[in-house]
N, C-alpha and C positions, 0 to 999 in steps of 0.2 A: 386335578391339582395343577396350579399355575405358579411357576417360579418367575416372578417379575422383578426380582431383586436387582437384575442388571439393567433393567429398563428405566433408568432415571439419570439425573445429573446432580452433581454436588452443588449445594447452595449453602455456603458457609459450613456449619457443622451438621447440616441436614441433607437428606436426599429428596430431590423434588421430581415429581412425575411431570413429564412433558405431555403435550396434547397427544402425541403419537403413542406414548406409553399407556395413557388412559384408554385411548381408542382400541389398542391391541388387546388389553385385558378384557374390556367389555365384549369386543367382537369374538375373542377366543372362547369366552364363557357362553355367550348367547348362542353362538353357532357351533359350539362343541368341537372346536378345531384342535386336532392333535397331530398335525403333520410334522411338527418340530418337537421331538421327545425331550429336547433339552429346555423347552419352554413350558410345555403342558402335556399331560397324559392322563388317561383314565386309570384309576387305581382300584383294583378289586378289593372288596371288603376283607377277604382273607388276608391280603397283604397288610392291611391296616391292623387287623385284629391279631392274627397269629404271628406274623413276622415282626411287627413293630409294637405290639401291645397297646394299640390305640394312640401311640405317639404320633402326632400330626406334624412334626417338624418337616418342613418342605424338603430339606436336603436328603431325607431318608428315601424320598420317592423320585426326585428329579436331580440329576447331576448336570448342572449348568456350567461347569468349569470347562475352560478351553483345554484341548489336548496339549500335553507337554511337548515342547519343541526339543526333541531328542537329538543328541549328537551321534553321528554314525562313525564308529571307530574304524570300520573297514574302509570307508570313503576317505577318512583322514590319512590312512596309510597308503591306500592304492589309488585314490582319486575317484572322480565321478560324483554326481549329485544323486542322492538316494531317491528311488522311484516313489517311496512312500511320501516324501515331501512334495514331489511333483504331482502325485495323485491327489494330494490334499487340496490342490487348486483346480479340481475337476470342474467346478462350476464355471470357471473361465474357459477351460478347454472345450466344454460342451458348446459354448457360444462362439469361441474363436478356434476351431480345430486346426486351421492352417497355421495359426500363430505358434502353436506348440511345435509343429514340424519345422518352422523357421528358426525357432530358438534352440530346440533340443533334438538330440539323436540318442536312441536307446543303444547302450553298449552291452547290456545284458538285461535279464528280467528284472533286476533290482536297481540298476544304475543308468543314469543318463550323462551325456557330455554336452557342453554348451557349444552351439554352432557359431556364435558371434563373440566379439571382444566385449569385455565388461562395459566399456564406455559407449558401446553401440546398442546395448540392451534397450534402453529407453526409446531410442530412435526407431529401432526395429518394431517395437510394440506399436508406437504411434503411427507408423507407416503401413501397418498391416491392413489389408483391404477390409477384412471382417470387423476389425476394431473400428474403422471409420464408419462402416455401414451400421454398426450398432449405435453409434452416435446419431446417425440419421434417423434410426428407428425412434430414438428418444425425442428427436425434433418432431417426428410425425405424430407421436403419441400426444405431445403437448399441443401441436397444431390442431389435432382432432378435438381435444378438450376445449381449446380456445374457441374453435368454431361453434361448438355446442353451447358455450356459456356467453358468447358475445351478445346475442339477442337479449338475454336477461339483464346483463350488466349495462347495456346501452339504453334500456327502457325502464329504469328504476323510477318508482313513484310511491305515493303514500300507501298504496295497497300492498306493497312488498313487505314481508317480514324478514328482517336481517337474520334472525335465528334460522328460519327455514331456508334462506338463501345459502348460508354457509354449509348447512347440512347437504344440500343438493350439490354445491360446488365440490365438497369433499368426497361424496359418494361417486361422483362422475370422474374425478381425477384418479381415484383409486382404481376404478374400472379400466381406465385407459392405460394405466401403468402396470396392471396385474400381470401381463405377459412378459414384461421386461425383467427377467429373473435376476439380473445382476443389480438392478436398482430395487432396494427395499421399499415396497409401497408405503410402509409406515413412515419412512423417512420423507417420502414425497408428501404424505399427509401432514407431517410436521412442518415442512416448508410452507405449505398453504396456510395452516392454522396459525403459525407464528406470525406470518405477514398479516393475516386477518386481524389478529389480536393487537398487533403493534400499529397498523396503519389503516387497513382496508375497512375495518368495522366502523371506525370514526367517519371515514369518507362516505360510506354507504348510508350511515345513520343521518349524516348531514343532508344528503341528497333527498332521502325519503321523508325527512321530518320538516324541512324548510320549504316554504312556498316557492322559492326561486329554483329549487332542484339543482340541475346541472349548471344553471347560470351562476351558482356560487363559485364556479371555476374562474370567473372573470374578476373575482374579488382578491385583493391582497391585504395583508394585515401587517402592521408595524410590530417589530420585536422590541420589547422594552426590558430594561434592567434597572435595578434599584441602585442609586448612587450611595456608595458606602462610606464616603468621607468628604470633607469640605463643608462649605456653608449650605450646600444643597443636599446634604446627607438625608437619606430617607425618601427623596423624590425619585420619580421614574424618568429615565432618559431613553430615547429611541436609539437603538444600536444597529438597526437594519430592518429588513422586511422579508416576507415570504408569501408565496401564493397560498390562498386558503385551501384549495384542493390540488392544484398542480404546482409542484416545486419549480422554482425559477430556473434551476439547472436544466430541467427538461425543455422549458421554453427557449433558453439560450441555445441548447444543442440543436433544437429544431429550426429556429428562425435567425439565429445570430452566430452561425458557425464561423463566418469570416472574421467577425469582431473577436470571437473567442480565440481563434488562431493567432490573431495579431497580438493579443495579450500574452499568449503562451510563448510566442517568439520573443517578445520584449522581456518576459521573465527568464527565458533561456539566456538572453544577453546579460541580464543581471547576474545570473548564476555563473556564467562564464567569466565575467569581470571579477566577481567575488573570488572565484577559483584562482584567477591570476594574482589577485592580491594575497590570497592565502599562500600560494606558492612562493611569492616574493618574500613574505614574512618568514616562511619556513626555511628558505635558503639563506636568510641573513645570518651572519656570524653572531655568536652569542655576545660578543663584545661590541657589536655595532650599535649605532644610534637608533636604528629601526627596531632592533630587538629590545632596546631600552624602553621604547614607548609601547611596545606590543604587550597585550595581556590576553592570555588564553588563545593565542593565535590570531588576535584581532587588533585593529588600531582605530582610533578616532581621528578624523581630519584635524580637529582643533589641537590635538596632542602632537600630531605630526608638524603642523604649522609652528607650534610653540618650540618644538625641538629644532626645526630649521632656523628659527630666529635666534635661539640660544646659541647655536653653533656659529652663526654668521654675523651676529650683531657687532662684533669687533673688527670685521673686515673693513679696511679703509683704502680708498683711492683718492686721487685729486678730485674726481667727480663727486664722490660721496661727501667729502669735506665741504665742497662748494654747495651742494644741495642742502646739507644740514644747516649751514649758515643762512641760506635763503629761507628755509622753513621757519627758522626762529624769527624772521622778520615779517612773515605773513600775518594778516592780509596786507596787500600792497596795491596802491592805485595803479591803474593800467599804464599810464605814461611813465610812472616811476619804474614799474616792472620792466617795461620795454628798454628803458635806459639801463637798468641793472643788468639785463640780459646781454646788452652790447658789451658791457665790461666783464661779464662772466658767461661766456658762450657755452661752457660745459653744462650750465643749468637749463639750456634750451631742450635738453633731453626729457625734461619733465613737463613740457608744454602739452596742454590738452588740445582736443580738436577745435575748441573755441579760441585758442590762442592765449589761454590763461594758465597760471600755475597755482595749484592748490596743494594743501597738505596731503591729500589723498594721492594726487598724481606724483608728488615727490616720494611718498612712502612706497608706491608701486615701483617707481624707478629704482629706489634703493634696494628693494627686494630682488629685482632682476639682476642688478649689479652683483649683489652679495651671494646670490644663489645660482646664478647662471654664468655671468660674464667674468667675474673676478674671484672665483672660489679658490682658496689656497689648495695646493696639491694634496696637503695632508688631510683636507676635509672632502676632497672630490668624491670618493666612494660613498661616504656617509650621506652627503647632500644629494647626490644623484639618486641613491636608493630611496631617500626620504621623498624626493620630488616625484619619483615613480609611484610611490605609495599614495602620495597626496593626489596625483592625477587619477589614479584608480579609484580612490575614495570619492572624488568629484564625479567620476563617471557613474559609479554605483548610485550615488545620490540622484543624479540626473535621470538615469534609467528608471529608478524606483518612482520618481515623480511621473514619468511617462506611463508606467504601469498603473499608478494610482489614478491618473487622469483617464486612461482608457477604461479602467474598471468603473469609474464613476459614470462615464458616458454610456457604457453598456448597461449599467444598472438602471439608469433613467430610461433608456430605450426599451429595456425588457419590461419594466413596470408599466410603461405606457401601452405596450403590446397586449397586455391582458384585456384591456377595455374592448379591443377590436376582435377578440377571438370569436370565430363563428361556431355554430352548434356542431358542425362536422369536425372542426379543429379541436373542440373541447373533448369530444368522444375519442378522437385519435390520441390526444395527449394523455387523457385520464385513463381510459380503459386499456388502450394498447401499450403506450409508452410507460405509463406509471404502474398500473396493476399487473398486466400480463408480463411485461418485461422483467419486473422485479421478481415475480414468482418463478419465471423460467431461469433467471440467473441463479436462484437458489437450487433448482433442480440440476442445472448444468454443473454446479459445484459438487453435487453428489456423484455424478459420473466421473468428474475429475479425480475425486477422492478414491473411487474404486480403481481407476487406472493407476493411480499412484501406489495403491496397496499391492497390486499385482507386480508392478515394476520393481518396487522396493524389495518384495519378497524374493523375486528371481535374482536380483543383485545380491541380496544377503546370502542366498544359498551358493551362488557362484563364488563369492569371496570367501565363504566359510571353507569350501573344499578346493580352493584354487591351488594351494601349495600342499603337497603330500608331506607326511612326516619324514620320509627319506630325503626329500628335497630340502626341507628345513634343516635336517641334521647335517647334510652336506654343506649347505650355506653357512651354518654355524661353525663347522670345522674350518671352512675357508677363512672366515673372519678371525677365528681364533689363531690360525697360523699366521695371518697377516699381522695381528696385534703382537704376537710373540716376536716376529721378525723385527718389528719397529722397536720393541723394548730391548732386544739384544743389541741393536745398533746404538741405542741410547746408553748401553752399558749395564743394563740390569741382567742379573743371572739368578737362577733358581734351581 
């Protein structure tokens, strides 16, 4: 009898068997494995016939439910962590015996006390020497599997069967991780098979079926999307590109780390500037001009400019009056302009580097006068705040352009690099950095999940029995006394 009801994942309103679930069912049946009585066991005919009247409902024969997490009343009253809960983590203590001693001390046959503060539990576990050594064993197991499989994966040709290849890969990885008791070998199998189905199968099939074989790694393909609106609706447009076998992210990480770092630094500058702008908007008074143009914590440069113009358009000085009179007379011949400036020296402030005066130069000078030099005191705070926002908007725009230009340049260099990839570089990028690194990342996540489960369970138990009932009762009485005292001072009586 096999109860595989818990070996599946939800897929909408259905339960779907994963590769690991199918493999475990088949292996358990074919090899008659009954080491886990909550998953499979041999059932004598008498039990089927006499005890259950030939009722073959699986739950009559296999109890796959998890044990109930029982609260210990004695521990809640007197303190301590129940030994039964600590013993339930025996699979961890068998692998990390010194960790148990670091974390816990037995105060009786049935209870333990915690040796470290709650906030130090996670750090204590991760710093434990045996815990670190187990991670190294995981690395060693994967390195052994990798060394065994590299010759086959680096010499694929038309004589290779993809189906036979994945069977061999799976059997070997199961064998390497068999002895690592904390890592479920079926989970490792699932990591490999999931990656095979999603990515690796297509890669291998392309290599063994195409005449170019591994040389396909030098090819790149455009990414196209259908245009959904406008006069070109229904046509395809190029939105990017990707390596046929080797993702460009791997090529960038390998050959263009300096350029990638430069982009990341520029993006950090953009993020910091945007943060400054957000802080400025958030700190603005609700009645301020900046708050008036902000929407959902953001502003547009054109809206800020319009607001500044709206607030300052009526600011007048002798110079603004003179400049507006001159602007209405433009264009003006050079000799006449020179003569005009002699009689109206205030207008010289609008002269360009070429010694001319244009409507644009006058508008720029008017903006400076009205927003910087001659702002009325009543508008100073609003205008200064708006100018700061406008300056930050301009910096964000400039920095984004820098990021865009850097990305474009890197994209072009990266695509050109594919053509010159050597055979050795292709194998390193494809087999090691793409295939092996992706599989190992998934396996490393399994170990991280195991360590999180141990850590979270210890923290849960420590917090559950941290405060005894007498302590809670005393604390409650103290709060009650304080509340009554406050109420009496407020004049309440009962």
